[in-house]
DSSP file (Angstrom, degrees, kcal/mol; ACC not computed):
  #  RESIDUE AA STRUCTURE BP1 BP2  ACC     N-H-->O    O-->H-N    N-H-->O    O-->H-N    TCO  KAPPA ALPHA  PHI   PSI    X-CA   Y-CA   Z-CA
    1    1 A X     >        0   0    0      0, 0.0     4,-2.7     0, 0.0     5,-0.2   0.000 360.0 360.0 360.0 -38.1    0.0    0.0    0.0
    2    2 A X  H  >  +     0   0    0      1,-0.2     4,-2.4     2,-0.2     5,-0.2   0.894 360.0  50.3 -62.3 -38.6    2.8    2.4    0.8
    3    3 A X  H  > S+     0   0    0      2,-0.2     4,-2.5     1,-0.2    -1,-0.2   0.916 111.0  48.7 -65.0 -43.0    4.2    1.9   -2.7
    4    4 A X  H  > S+     0   0    0      2,-0.2     4,-2.2     1,-0.2    -2,-0.2   0.917 112.2  48.5 -63.0 -43.7    0.8    2.6   -4.3
    5    5 A X  H  X S+     0   0    0     -4,-2.7     4,-1.9     2,-0.2    -2,-0.2   0.895 111.3  49.7 -65.5 -39.8    0.4    5.7   -2.2
    6    6 A X  H  X S+     0   0    0     -4,-2.4     4,-2.1     1,-0.2    -2,-0.2   0.924 111.5  48.9 -64.1 -43.7    3.8    7.0   -3.1
    7    7 A X  H  X S+     0   0    0     -4,-2.5     4,-2.8     1,-0.2    -2,-0.2   0.868 108.0  55.8 -62.4 -36.2    3.2    6.4   -6.8
    8    8 A X  H  X S+     0   0    0     -4,-2.2     4,-2.4     2,-0.2    -1,-0.2   0.903 107.2  48.8 -62.9 -41.5   -0.2    8.2   -6.4
    9    9 A X  H  X S+     0   0    0     -4,-1.9     4,-2.2     2,-0.2    -2,-0.2   0.916 113.2  47.2 -64.0 -43.5    1.6   11.3   -5.0
   10   10 A X  H  X S+     0   0    0     -4,-2.1     4,-2.7     2,-0.2     5,-0.2   0.920 112.5  49.0 -65.2 -44.2    4.1   11.3   -7.8
   11   11 A X  H  X>S+     0   0    0     -4,-2.8     4,-2.7     1,-0.2     5,-1.4   0.903 110.5  51.2 -63.2 -41.6    1.4   10.8  -10.5
   12   12 A X  I  <>S+     0   0    0     -4,-2.4     5,-3.2    -5,-0.2     6,-0.3   0.933 114.6  43.4 -60.0 -45.9   -0.6   13.7   -9.0
   13   13 A X  I  <5S+     0   0    0     -4,-2.2     5,-0.4     1,-0.2    -2,-0.2   0.895 122.1  37.5 -66.5 -42.1    2.5   15.9   -9.1
   14   14 A X  I  <5S+     0   0    0     -4,-2.7    -2,-0.2    -5,-0.2    -1,-0.2   0.770 134.6  10.8 -86.3 -28.0    3.6   14.9  -12.6
   15   15 A X  I  X5S+     0   0    0     -4,-2.7     4,-1.6    -5,-0.2    -3,-0.2   0.779 125.0  41.2-118.3 -55.9    0.3   14.5  -14.4
   16   16 A X  I  ><S+     0   0    0     -5,-1.4     4,-2.4     2,-0.2    -3,-0.2   0.943 110.8  50.3 -71.9 -49.5   -2.8   15.8  -12.6
   17   17 A X  H  ><S+     0   0    0     -5,-3.2     4,-0.5     1,-0.2    -1,-0.2   0.930 113.1  45.5 -59.3 -47.9   -1.6   19.1  -11.1
   18   18 A X  H >4 S+     0   0    0     -5,-0.4     3,-1.0    -6,-0.3     4,-0.3   0.918 114.8  49.3 -61.2 -40.0   -0.1   20.5  -14.3
   19   19 A X  H >< S+     0   0    0     -4,-1.6     3,-1.7     1,-0.2    -1,-0.2   0.843 100.4  63.6 -68.2 -33.3   -3.2   19.4  -16.3
   20   20 A X  H 3< S+     0   0    0     -4,-2.4    -1,-0.2     1,-0.3    -2,-0.2   0.621  89.6  69.6 -70.2 -10.4   -5.6   21.0  -13.9
   21   21 A X  T << S+     0   0    0     -3,-1.0    -1,-0.3    -4,-0.5    -2,-0.2   0.678  83.0  94.3 -76.9 -17.5   -4.2   24.4  -14.6
   22   22 A X  S <  S-     0   0    0     -3,-1.7     6,-0.1    -4,-0.3     3,-0.1  -0.342  90.5 -91.6 -75.3 156.5   -5.7   24.3  -18.1
   23   23 A X      > -     0   0    0      1,-0.1     5,-1.0    -2,-0.1    -1,-0.1  -0.322  54.4 -90.9 -63.2 148.0   -9.1   25.8  -18.9
   24   24 A X  T > 5S+     0   0    0      3,-0.2     3,-0.6     4,-0.1     2,-0.3  -0.080  90.4  27.4 -57.5 159.5  -12.0   23.4  -18.6
   25   25 A X  T 3>5S-     0   0    0      1,-0.2     4,-2.3     2,-0.2     3,-0.3  -0.630 124.7  -8.8  92.1-143.8  -13.2   21.3  -21.6
   26   26 A X  H 3>5S+     0   0    0     -2,-0.3     4,-2.7     1,-0.2    -1,-0.2   0.808 130.7  60.2 -66.2 -28.8  -11.1   20.1  -24.5
   27   27 A X  H <>5S+     0   0    0     -3,-0.6     4,-2.0     2,-0.2    -1,-0.2   0.938 109.7  41.9 -63.0 -44.1   -8.1   22.3  -23.4
   28   28 A X  H  ><S+     0   0    0     -5,-1.0     4,-2.6    -3,-0.3    -2,-0.2   0.899 112.7  54.1 -69.2 -39.5   -8.0   20.4  -20.0
   29   29 A X  H  X S+     0   0    0     -4,-2.3     4,-2.4     1,-0.2    -2,-0.2   0.937 110.7  46.0 -58.6 -46.3   -8.6   17.1  -21.7
   30   30 A X  H  X S+     0   0    0     -4,-2.7     4,-3.0     1,-0.2    -1,-0.2   0.888 110.9  53.5 -63.6 -38.0   -5.6   17.7  -24.0
   31   31 A X  H  X S+     0   0    0     -4,-2.0     4,-2.6    -5,-0.2    -2,-0.2   0.896 109.3  48.3 -64.1 -39.7   -3.5   18.8  -21.1
   32   32 A X  H  X S+     0   0    0     -4,-2.6     4,-2.6     2,-0.2    -2,-0.2   0.946 113.9  46.5 -64.1 -48.2   -4.3   15.6  -19.2
   33   33 A X  H  X S+     0   0    0     -4,-2.4     4,-2.7     1,-0.2     5,-0.2   0.936 115.1  46.4 -59.6 -48.1   -3.4   13.5  -22.3
   34   34 A X  H  X S+     0   0    0     -4,-3.0     4,-2.5     1,-0.2    -1,-0.2   0.899 113.1  48.9 -63.7 -41.3   -0.2   15.5  -22.9
   35   35 A X  H  X S+     0   0    0     -4,-2.6     4,-2.2    -5,-0.2    -1,-0.2   0.900 112.3  49.2 -65.6 -39.9    0.8   15.3  -19.2
   36   36 A X  H  X S+     0   0    0     -4,-2.6     4,-1.5     2,-0.2    -2,-0.2   0.953 114.3  43.8 -63.1 -49.8    0.2   11.6  -19.1
   37   37 A X  H  X S+     0   0    0     -4,-2.7     4,-2.5     1,-0.2    -2,-0.2   0.866 112.4  54.1 -65.6 -35.2    2.2   10.9  -22.3
   38   38 A X  H  X S+     0   0    0     -4,-2.5     4,-2.7    -5,-0.2    -1,-0.2   0.900 104.6  53.4 -63.9 -40.9    4.9   13.3  -21.1
   39   39 A X  H  <>S+     0   0    0     -4,-2.2     5,-2.3     1,-0.2     6,-0.4   0.847 110.8  48.4 -65.9 -30.5    5.3   11.4  -17.9
   40   40 A X  H ><5S+     0   0    0     -4,-1.5     3,-1.4     3,-0.2    -2,-0.2   0.949 112.3  47.3 -68.2 -49.4    5.7    8.2  -19.9
   41   41 A X  H 3<5S+     0   0    0     -4,-2.5    -2,-0.2     1,-0.3    -1,-0.2   0.859 111.8  49.7 -62.7 -36.3    8.3    9.7  -22.2
   42   42 A X  T 3<5S-     0   0    0     -4,-2.7    -1,-0.3    -5,-0.2    -2,-0.2   0.503 108.6-129.0 -80.1  -3.2   10.3   11.2  -19.3
   43   43 A X  T < 5 +     0   0    0     -3,-1.4    -3,-0.2    -5,-0.2    -2,-0.1   0.909  43.7 167.4  55.4  47.4   10.2    7.7  -17.7
   44   44 A X  S   <S+     0   0    0     -5,-2.3     2,-0.5     1,-0.2    -4,-0.1   0.912  81.3  30.9 -54.8 -43.3    8.8    9.0  -14.3
   45   45 A X  S >  S-     0   0    0     -6,-0.4     3,-1.8     3,-0.1    -1,-0.2  -0.984  90.3-136.5-113.1 127.8    8.2    5.4  -13.6
   46   46 A X  T 3  S+     0   0    0     -2,-0.5     3,-0.1     1,-0.3    -1,-0.1   0.758 101.0  49.6 -59.8 -26.6   10.7    3.1  -15.3
   47   47 A X  T 3  S-     0   0    0      1,-0.4    -1,-0.3    -4,-0.0     2,-0.2   0.037 116.8-106.5 -99.9  27.3    8.1    0.6  -16.5
   48   48 A X  S <  S+     0   0    0     -3,-1.8     2,-0.5    -8,-0.2    -1,-0.4  -0.611  89.6  13.8  84.6-147.0    5.7    3.1  -18.0
   49   49 A X     >  -     0   0    0     -2,-0.2     4,-2.0     1,-0.2     5,-0.2  -0.504  67.1-153.0 -68.3 116.1    2.5    3.9  -16.2
   50   50 A X  H  > S+     0   0    0     -2,-0.5     4,-2.7     1,-0.2     5,-0.2   0.896  93.1  50.0 -55.5 -43.1    2.9    2.5  -12.7
   51   51 A X  H  > S+     0   0    0      1,-0.2     4,-2.1     2,-0.2    -1,-0.2   0.821 106.6  53.1 -74.3 -30.9   -0.9    2.1  -12.3
   52   52 A X  H  > S+     0   0    0     -3,-0.2     4,-1.7     2,-0.2    -1,-0.2   0.915 113.6  45.4 -65.1 -41.4   -1.4    0.3  -15.6
   53   53 A X  H  X S+     0   0    0     -4,-2.0     4,-1.5     2,-0.2    -2,-0.2   0.934 115.6  44.2 -67.1 -46.7    1.3   -2.2  -14.5
   54   54 A X  H  X S+     0   0    0     -4,-2.7     4,-2.3     1,-0.2    -1,-0.2   0.844 109.7  56.9 -71.2 -31.5    0.1   -2.7  -11.0
   55   55 A X  H  X S+     0   0    0     -4,-2.1     4,-1.5     1,-0.2    -1,-0.2   0.917 106.9  49.2 -63.4 -41.9   -3.6   -3.0  -12.2
   56   56 A X  H  < S+     0   0    0     -4,-1.7    -1,-0.2     1,-0.2     4,-0.2   0.850 113.7  47.5 -64.5 -32.8   -2.5   -5.9  -14.5
   57   57 A X  H  < S+     0   0    0     -4,-1.5     3,-0.3     1,-0.2    -2,-0.2   0.850 121.6  33.7 -74.9 -35.4   -0.8   -7.5  -11.5
   58   58 A X  H >< S+     0   0    0     -4,-2.3     3,-2.3     1,-0.2    -2,-0.2   0.474  83.5 105.6-101.4  -3.0   -3.6   -7.1   -9.1
   59   59 A X  T 3< S+     0   0    0     -4,-1.5    -1,-0.2     1,-0.3    -2,-0.1   0.760  92.4  32.1 -56.2 -28.2   -6.7   -7.5  -11.3
   60   60 A X  T 3  S+     0   0    0     -3,-0.3     2,-0.6    -4,-0.2    -1,-0.3   0.219 102.3  87.9-111.1  14.7   -7.5  -11.0  -10.1
   61   61 A X    <   -     0   0    0     -3,-2.3     5,-0.3     2,-0.1    -1,-0.1  -0.854  68.1-149.4-117.8  96.4   -6.3  -10.5   -6.5
   62   62 A X        +     0   0    0     -2,-0.6     2,-0.3     4,-0.1     3,-0.1  -0.242  46.5  89.0 -63.0 151.4   -8.9   -9.1   -4.2
   63   63 A X  S  > S-     0   0    0      1,-0.1     4,-2.5     2,-0.1     5,-0.2  -0.833  87.6 -59.7 146.6 178.8   -7.8   -7.0   -1.3
   64   64 A X  H  > S+     0   0    0     -2,-0.3     4,-2.1     1,-0.2     5,-0.2   0.827 125.7  53.9 -64.0 -34.0   -7.1   -3.4   -0.2
   65   65 A X  H  > S+     0   0    0      2,-0.2     4,-2.0     1,-0.2    -1,-0.2   0.947 112.4  43.9 -65.9 -46.7   -4.3   -2.8   -2.7
   66   66 A X  H  > S+     0   0    0     -5,-0.3     4,-2.7     1,-0.2    -2,-0.2   0.914 112.2  53.7 -62.2 -43.2   -6.5   -3.8   -5.6
   67   67 A X  H  X S+     0   0    0     -4,-2.5     4,-2.2     1,-0.2    -1,-0.2   0.886 108.6  49.6 -59.1 -40.0   -9.4   -1.8   -4.1
   68   68 A X  H  X S+     0   0    0     -4,-2.1     4,-2.1     2,-0.2    -1,-0.2   0.902 111.4  48.3 -67.6 -40.8   -7.1    1.3   -4.0
   69   69 A X  H  X S+     0   0    0     -4,-2.0     4,-2.4     2,-0.2    -2,-0.2   0.901 110.9  51.1 -67.0 -40.0   -6.0    0.9   -7.6
   70   70 A X  H  X S+     0   0    0     -4,-2.7     4,-2.7     2,-0.2    -2,-0.2   0.910 109.3  51.3 -61.7 -42.2   -9.6    0.4   -8.7
   71   71 A X  H  X S+     0   0    0     -4,-2.2     4,-2.1     1,-0.2    -2,-0.2   0.904 110.6  48.4 -62.0 -41.0  -10.6    3.6   -6.9
   72   72 A X  H  X S+     0   0    0     -4,-2.1     4,-2.4     2,-0.2    -2,-0.2   0.894 110.4  51.1 -67.8 -39.2   -7.7    5.5   -8.6
   73   73 A X  H  X S+     0   0    0     -4,-2.4     4,-2.7     2,-0.2     5,-0.2   0.925 109.4  51.0 -61.5 -44.7   -8.8    4.1  -12.0
   74   74 A X  H  X S+     0   0    0     -4,-2.7     4,-2.0     1,-0.2    -2,-0.2   0.902 111.0  48.4 -59.4 -41.2  -12.4    5.3  -11.3
   75   75 A X  H  X S+     0   0    0     -4,-2.1     4,-1.7    90,-0.2    88,-0.3   0.893 110.4  51.5 -65.6 -40.0  -11.1    8.7  -10.4
   76   76 A X  H  X S+     0   0    0     -4,-2.4     4,-1.5    89,-0.5    -2,-0.2   0.932 111.9  45.2 -62.3 -47.6   -8.9    8.8  -13.6
   77   77 A X  H  X S+     0   0    0     -4,-2.7     4,-2.4     1,-0.2    -1,-0.2   0.845 109.0  57.5 -66.9 -32.8  -11.9    7.9  -15.8
   78   78 A X  H  X S+     0   0    0     -4,-2.0     4,-2.8    -5,-0.2    -1,-0.2   0.849 101.7  56.3 -64.4 -34.2  -14.0   10.4  -14.0
   79   79 A X  H  X S+     0   0    0     -4,-1.7     4,-2.4     2,-0.2    -1,-0.2   0.935 108.7  45.8 -63.7 -45.0  -11.6   13.1  -14.9
   80   80 A X  H  X S+     0   0    0     -4,-1.5     4,-2.4     2,-0.2    -2,-0.2   0.926 112.7  51.3 -61.9 -43.7  -12.0   12.3  -18.6
   81   81 A X  H  X S+     0   0    0     -4,-2.4     4,-2.8     1,-0.2     5,-0.2   0.926 110.0  49.5 -58.9 -45.5  -15.7   12.2  -18.1
   82   82 A X  H  X S+     0   0    0     -4,-2.8     4,-2.6     1,-0.2     5,-0.2   0.926 110.5  50.0 -60.6 -45.7  -15.7   15.6  -16.5
   83   83 A X  H  X S+     0   0    0     -4,-2.4     4,-2.3     1,-0.2    -1,-0.2   0.909 113.0  46.4 -60.0 -42.7  -13.5   17.1  -19.2
   84   84 A X  H  X S+     0   0    0     -4,-2.4     4,-2.4     2,-0.2    -2,-0.2   0.918 112.2  49.4 -68.9 -43.6  -15.9   15.8  -21.9
   85   85 A X  H  X S+     0   0    0     -4,-2.8     4,-2.5     2,-0.2    -2,-0.2   0.912 112.5  48.6 -61.0 -41.8  -19.0   16.9  -20.1
   86   86 A X  H  X S+     0   0    0     -4,-2.6     4,-2.2    -5,-0.2    -2,-0.2   0.908 109.5  52.4 -64.2 -41.2  -17.5   20.4  -19.7
   87   87 A X  H  <>S+     0   0    0     -4,-2.3     5,-2.8    -5,-0.2     6,-1.1   0.885 110.2  48.8 -62.9 -37.8  -16.5   20.4  -23.4
   88   88 A X  H ><5S+     0   0    0     -4,-2.4     3,-1.4     4,-0.2    -2,-0.2   0.940 111.8  48.4 -63.9 -46.5  -20.1   19.6  -24.3
   89   89 A X  H 3<5S+     0   0    0     -4,-2.5    61,-1.7     1,-0.3    -2,-0.2   0.808 110.5  51.7 -64.8 -29.6  -21.4   22.3  -22.0
   90   90 A X  T 3<5S-     0   0    0     -4,-2.2    -1,-0.3    59,-0.2    -2,-0.2   0.475 116.1-115.1 -85.1  -2.3  -18.9   24.8  -23.6
   91   91 A X  T < 5S+     0   0    0     -3,-1.4    51,-0.2    -4,-0.3    -3,-0.2   0.699  82.9 120.6  77.5  18.9  -20.1   23.9  -27.1
   92   92 A X  S   <S+     0   0    0     -5,-2.8    50,-1.0    -6,-0.2     2,-0.3   0.792  75.1  23.6 -86.5 -29.9  -16.7   22.4  -28.0
   93   93 A X  B    S-A  141   0A   0     -6,-1.1    48,-0.2    48,-0.2    -2,-0.2  -0.927 103.6 -71.7-134.3 161.6  -17.9   18.9  -28.8
   94   94 A X    >   -     0   0    0     46,-3.3     3,-1.6    -2,-0.3    -6,-0.1  -0.233  33.9-145.8 -53.9 124.0  -21.2   17.4  -29.8
   95   95 A X  T 3  S+     0   0    0      1,-0.3    -1,-0.2    -7,-0.2    -7,-0.1   0.663  99.0  57.6 -67.9 -13.8  -23.7   17.4  -26.9
   96   96 A X  T 3  S+     0   0    0      2,-0.1    -1,-0.3    -8,-0.0    -2,-0.1   0.422  78.4 125.3 -94.4   0.7  -25.1   14.1  -28.2
   97   97 A X  S <  S-     0   0    0     -3,-1.6     2,-1.2    43,-0.1     3,-0.1  -0.299  73.2-112.0 -61.4 143.0  -21.8   12.3  -28.0
   98   98 A X     >  -     0   0    0      1,-0.2     4,-2.3     2,-0.1     3,-0.3  -0.667  31.3-165.5 -77.9  98.6  -21.7    9.1  -26.0
   99   99 A X  H  > S+     0   0    0     -2,-1.2     4,-2.6     1,-0.2     5,-0.2   0.874  84.2  53.9 -58.1 -43.0  -19.5   10.2  -23.1
  100  100 A X  H  > S+     0   0    0      1,-0.2     4,-2.0     2,-0.2    -1,-0.2   0.896 110.8  46.8 -60.8 -40.6  -18.9    6.7  -21.8
  101  101 A X  H  > S+     0   0    0     -3,-0.3     4,-2.6     2,-0.2    -1,-0.2   0.897 110.8  51.6 -68.5 -40.7  -17.7    5.6  -25.3
  102  102 A X  H  X S+     0   0    0     -4,-2.3     4,-2.5     2,-0.2     5,-0.2   0.925 110.1  49.3 -62.7 -44.0  -15.5    8.6  -25.7
  103  103 A X  H  X S+     0   0    0     -4,-2.6     4,-2.7     1,-0.2     5,-0.2   0.930 111.3  50.4 -59.0 -45.7  -13.9    8.0  -22.3
  104  104 A X  H  X S+     0   0    0     -4,-2.0     4,-2.6    -5,-0.2    -2,-0.2   0.919 111.1  48.0 -59.2 -45.9  -13.3    4.3  -23.3
  105  105 A X  H  X S+     0   0    0     -4,-2.6     4,-2.0     2,-0.2    -1,-0.2   0.907 113.4  46.6 -65.2 -42.1  -11.7    5.3  -26.6
  106  106 A X  H  X S+     0   0    0     -4,-2.5     4,-2.2     2,-0.2    -2,-0.2   0.941 114.2  47.1 -65.9 -46.7   -9.4    7.8  -25.0
  107  107 A X  H  X S+     0   0    0     -4,-2.7     4,-2.7    -5,-0.2     5,-0.2   0.897 110.1  54.6 -61.8 -39.5   -8.3    5.5  -22.2
  108  108 A X  H  X S+     0   0    0     -4,-2.6     4,-2.3    -5,-0.2    -1,-0.2   0.898 108.5  48.2 -60.2 -41.4   -7.8    2.7  -24.7
  109  109 A X  H  X S+     0   0    0     -4,-2.0     4,-2.4     2,-0.2    -1,-0.2   0.892 112.3  48.5 -67.5 -38.9   -5.4    4.9  -26.8
  110  110 A X  H  X S+     0   0    0     -4,-2.2     4,-2.5     2,-0.2    -2,-0.2   0.907 112.6  47.7 -68.7 -40.6   -3.5    5.9  -23.7
  111  111 A X  H  X S+     0   0    0     -4,-2.7     4,-2.8     2,-0.2    -2,-0.2   0.908 113.0  48.5 -66.0 -40.6   -3.1    2.3  -22.5
  112  112 A X  H  X S+     0   0    0     -4,-2.3     4,-2.8    -5,-0.2     5,-0.3   0.914 111.3  50.6 -64.5 -41.7   -2.0    1.2  -25.9
  113  113 A X  H  X S+     0   0    0     -4,-2.4     4,-2.5     2,-0.2     5,-0.2   0.932 112.3  47.4 -59.6 -45.8    0.5    4.0  -26.1
  114  114 A X  H  X S+     0   0    0     -4,-2.5     4,-2.5     2,-0.2     5,-0.2   0.956 114.4  45.7 -59.3 -52.5    1.8    3.1  -22.7
  115  115 A X  H  X S+     0   0    0     -4,-2.8     4,-2.8     1,-0.2     5,-0.2   0.934 116.9  43.0 -59.6 -50.0    2.1   -0.6  -23.5
  116  116 A X  H  X S+     0   0    0     -4,-2.8     4,-2.6     2,-0.2     6,-0.4   0.877 113.2  52.1 -68.7 -37.0    3.7   -0.2  -26.9
  117  117 A X  H  X S+     0   0    0     -4,-2.5     4,-1.8    -5,-0.3     5,-0.3   0.929 114.4  43.3 -62.2 -44.8    6.1    2.5  -25.7
  118  118 A X  H  < S+     0   0    0     -4,-2.5    -2,-0.2    -5,-0.2    -1,-0.2   0.934 119.1  42.9 -66.6 -46.0    7.3    0.3  -22.9
  119  119 A X  H  < S+     0   0    0     -4,-2.8    -2,-0.2    -5,-0.2    -1,-0.2   0.864 128.8  26.4 -71.2 -36.0    7.5   -2.8  -25.0
  120  120 A X  H  < S-     0   0    0     -4,-2.6    -1,-0.2    -5,-0.2    -2,-0.2   0.545  90.1-137.3-106.3  -9.4    9.1   -1.3  -28.1
  121  121 A X     <  +     0   0    0     -4,-1.8     2,-0.5    -5,-0.3    -4,-0.2   0.900  59.6 134.3  52.1  44.1   10.9    1.7  -26.5
  122  122 A X    >   -     0   0    0     -6,-0.4     3,-1.7    -5,-0.3     4,-0.3  -0.969  51.9-154.1-129.8 116.0    9.8    3.8  -29.4
  123  123 A X  T >> S+     0   0    0     -2,-0.5     4,-1.6     1,-0.3     3,-1.1   0.602  83.8  86.3 -66.4  -9.4    8.3    7.3  -28.8
  124  124 A X  H 3> S+     0   0    0      1,-0.3     4,-2.4     2,-0.2    -1,-0.3   0.839  83.0  60.5 -57.5 -30.3    6.3    7.0  -32.0
  125  125 A X  H <> S+     0   0    0     -3,-1.7     4,-1.8     1,-0.2    -1,-0.3   0.783 100.9  52.5 -70.4 -26.1    3.6    5.3  -30.0
  126  126 A X  H <> S+     0   0    0     -3,-1.1     4,-2.1    -4,-0.3    -1,-0.2   0.875 109.7  49.1 -72.9 -38.6    3.2    8.3  -27.8
  127  127 A X  H  X S+     0   0    0     -4,-1.6     4,-2.6     2,-0.2    -2,-0.2   0.910 110.3  51.4 -64.1 -42.9    2.7   10.4  -30.9
  128  128 A X  H  X S+     0   0    0     -4,-2.4     4,-2.6     2,-0.2    -2,-0.2   0.898 108.6  51.3 -62.5 -40.5    0.2    7.9  -32.2
  129  129 A X  H  X S+     0   0    0     -4,-1.8     4,-2.1     2,-0.2    -1,-0.2   0.931 111.5  46.6 -62.1 -45.7   -1.7    8.1  -28.9
  130  130 A X  H  X S+     0   0    0     -4,-2.1     4,-2.2     1,-0.2    -2,-0.2   0.918 114.0  48.5 -61.7 -44.4   -1.9   11.9  -29.0
  131  131 A X  H  X S+     0   0    0     -4,-2.6     4,-2.3     1,-0.2    -2,-0.2   0.882 108.7  54.1 -64.9 -38.6   -3.0   11.8  -32.6
  132  132 A X  H  X S+     0   0    0     -4,-2.6     4,-2.0     2,-0.2    -1,-0.2   0.911 108.6  48.0 -62.3 -42.5   -5.6    9.2  -31.8
  133  133 A X  H  X S+     0   0    0     -4,-2.1     4,-2.5     1,-0.2    -1,-0.2   0.910 111.0  51.7 -63.9 -41.7   -7.1   11.4  -29.1
  134  134 A X  H  X S+     0   0    0     -4,-2.2     4,-2.4     1,-0.2    -2,-0.2   0.881 107.5  53.1 -62.4 -37.4   -7.1   14.3  -31.5
  135  135 A X  H  X S+     0   0    0     -4,-2.3     4,-1.8     2,-0.2    -1,-0.2   0.908 108.7  49.3 -63.4 -41.9   -8.9   12.2  -34.1
  136  136 A X  H  X S+     0   0    0     -4,-2.0     4,-1.1     1,-0.2    -2,-0.2   0.944 112.8  46.9 -61.7 -47.6  -11.6   11.4  -31.6
  137  137 A X  H  X S+     0   0    0     -4,-2.5     4,-0.8     1,-0.2     3,-0.4   0.873 108.7  55.2 -63.9 -36.6  -12.0   15.0  -30.7
  138  138 A X  H >< S+     0   0    0     -4,-2.4     3,-0.5     1,-0.2    -1,-0.2   0.879 106.0  52.0 -63.6 -37.5  -12.1   16.0  -34.3
  139  139 A X  H 3< S+     0   0    0     -4,-1.8    -1,-0.2     1,-0.2    -2,-0.2   0.764 113.9  44.3 -68.4 -24.3  -15.0   13.6  -34.9
  140  140 A X  H 3< S+     0   0    0     -4,-1.1   -46,-3.3    -3,-0.4    -1,-0.2   0.500  84.1 125.5 -98.1  -5.6  -16.9   15.1  -32.0
  141  141 A X  B <<  -A   93   0A   0     -4,-0.8     2,-0.4    -3,-0.5   -48,-0.2  -0.231  56.9-132.0 -61.6 140.8  -16.3   18.8  -32.9
  142  142 A X        -     0   0    0    -50,-1.0     5,-0.1   -51,-0.2    -1,-0.1  -0.776  22.4-118.0 -93.6 134.8  -19.3   21.0  -33.2
  143  143 A X    >>  -     0   0    0     -2,-0.4     4,-0.6     1,-0.1     3,-0.6  -0.335  24.7-113.7 -68.5 155.7  -19.5   23.3  -36.2
  144  144 A X  G >4 S+     0   0    0      1,-0.2     3,-0.7     2,-0.2    -1,-0.1   0.851 115.2  56.2 -59.3 -35.4  -19.5   27.0  -35.6
  145  145 A X  G 34 S+     0   0    0      1,-0.2    -1,-0.2     3,-0.0    -3,-0.0   0.831 112.3  40.6 -67.2 -32.1  -23.1   27.3  -36.9
  146  146 A X  G <4 S+     0   0    0     -3,-0.6    -1,-0.2   -55,-0.1    -2,-0.2   0.386  81.1 129.2-101.3   5.2  -24.4   24.7  -34.5
  147  147 A X    <<  +     0   0    0     -3,-0.7     2,-0.4    -4,-0.6   -55,-0.1  -0.403  30.0 172.8 -63.4 129.5  -22.5   25.7  -31.4
  148  148 A X        -     0   0    0     -2,-0.2     2,-0.3     0, 0.0   -57,-0.1  -0.990  24.5-137.4-138.8 129.8  -24.9   26.2  -28.5
  149  149 A X        -     0   0    0     -2,-0.4     2,-0.2   -59,-0.1   -59,-0.2  -0.651  16.3-137.7 -84.2 141.1  -23.9   26.8  -24.9
  150  150 A X        -     0   0    0    -61,-1.7     2,-0.0    -2,-0.3     5,-0.0  -0.568  38.1 -84.8 -87.8 161.7  -25.7   25.0  -22.1
  151  151 A X    >>  -     0   0    0     -2,-0.2     4,-1.4     1,-0.1     3,-0.9  -0.373  33.2-121.5 -67.8 146.3  -26.7   26.8  -19.1
  152  152 A X  H 3> S+     0   0    0      1,-0.2     4,-2.4     2,-0.2     5,-0.2   0.797 111.5  62.7 -58.0 -28.5  -24.0   27.1  -16.3
  153  153 A X  H 3> S+     0   0    0      1,-0.2     4,-2.3     2,-0.2    -1,-0.2   0.879 100.5  51.7 -66.7 -35.4  -26.4   25.4  -13.9
  154  154 A X  H <> S+     0   0    0     -3,-0.9     4,-1.3     2,-0.2    -1,-0.2   0.902 109.6  50.4 -65.6 -39.3  -26.3   22.2  -16.1
  155  155 A X  H  X S+     0   0    0     -4,-1.4     4,-0.6     1,-0.2     3,-0.5   0.937 111.3  48.1 -61.5 -46.3  -22.5   22.3  -16.0
  156  156 A X  H >< S+     0   0    0     -4,-2.4     3,-1.0     1,-0.2    -2,-0.2   0.893 108.7  53.9 -62.0 -41.1  -22.5   22.7  -12.3
  157  157 A X  H 3< S+     0   0    0     -4,-2.3    -1,-0.2     1,-0.2    -2,-0.2   0.778 111.4  45.9 -65.3 -26.4  -25.0   19.8  -11.8
  158  158 A X  H 3< S+     0   0    0     -4,-1.3    -1,-0.2    -3,-0.5    -2,-0.2   0.445  84.8 121.2 -98.3  -0.6  -22.8   17.5  -13.9
  159  159 A X    <<  -     0   0    0     -3,-1.0     2,-0.3    -4,-0.6    -3,-0.0  -0.295  44.4-160.0 -65.1 145.9  -19.5   18.3  -12.3
  160  160 A X        -     0   0    0    -82,-0.1     3,-0.1   -81,-0.1    -2,-0.1  -0.842  28.1 -91.9-119.7 162.2  -17.5   15.5  -10.6
  161  161 A X        -     0   0    0     -2,-0.3     2,-0.2     1,-0.1   -79,-0.1  -0.330  48.4 -90.6 -74.2 157.0  -14.8   15.9   -8.0
  162  162 A X        -     0   0    0      1,-0.1    -1,-0.1     2,-0.0   -86,-0.1  -0.461  49.7-114.7 -65.5 131.4  -11.1   16.1   -9.0
  163  163 A X        -     0   0    0    -88,-0.3     3,-0.1    -2,-0.2    -1,-0.1  -0.293   7.2-138.4 -70.0 153.7   -9.6   12.7   -9.1
  164  164 A X        -     0   0    0      1,-0.3     2,-0.3   -93,-0.2    -1,-0.1   0.941  66.2 -67.3 -74.4 -50.0   -6.9   11.6   -6.6
  165  165 A X        +     0   0    0    -93,-0.2   -89,-0.5   -94,-0.1    -1,-0.3  -0.970  64.2 128.9-178.4 178.1   -4.8    9.8   -9.3
  166  166 A X              0   0    0     -2,-0.3   -93,-0.1   -91,-0.1   -96,-0.0  -0.517 360.0 360.0 137.5 173.5   -4.4    7.0  -11.7
  167  167 A X              0   0    0     -2,-0.2   -94,-0.1  -118,-0.1    -1,-0.1   0.329 360.0 360.0-136.8 360.0   -3.6    6.3  -15.3
């Protein structure tokens, strides 16, 4: 547990805190993606994303360590969900987009980038991950003619708390 908590502090410092300085919506989503890929490239954890590795190790082992990693994963995915909901409310992406699917696709690209970067030691996979996320966002972009802002109260009602960590 101490190792997981230490890694959580490092991940928060290296990925989450810098990304949270960005403006809400797609700007923050891109900042999270860029900070995550940057932490891989800088080899903050020598084996890539610490939490992806430990999740694979603990996925079939019930207990407090697995529970903590699951909680961090939930928080990580909630951050993506929050960014996408904010982007919808700001008129940056299609308000009819399936948020759960978008989160899945972005997380899938980041996990694939992590795995391939670690296995092949080739930063091209980090570039591919970033490009893949940009492709998803491009497909969801709202045209200028159809941009409509939602009321600030709807944005407030859909807000989720800032995640503790995970990847």
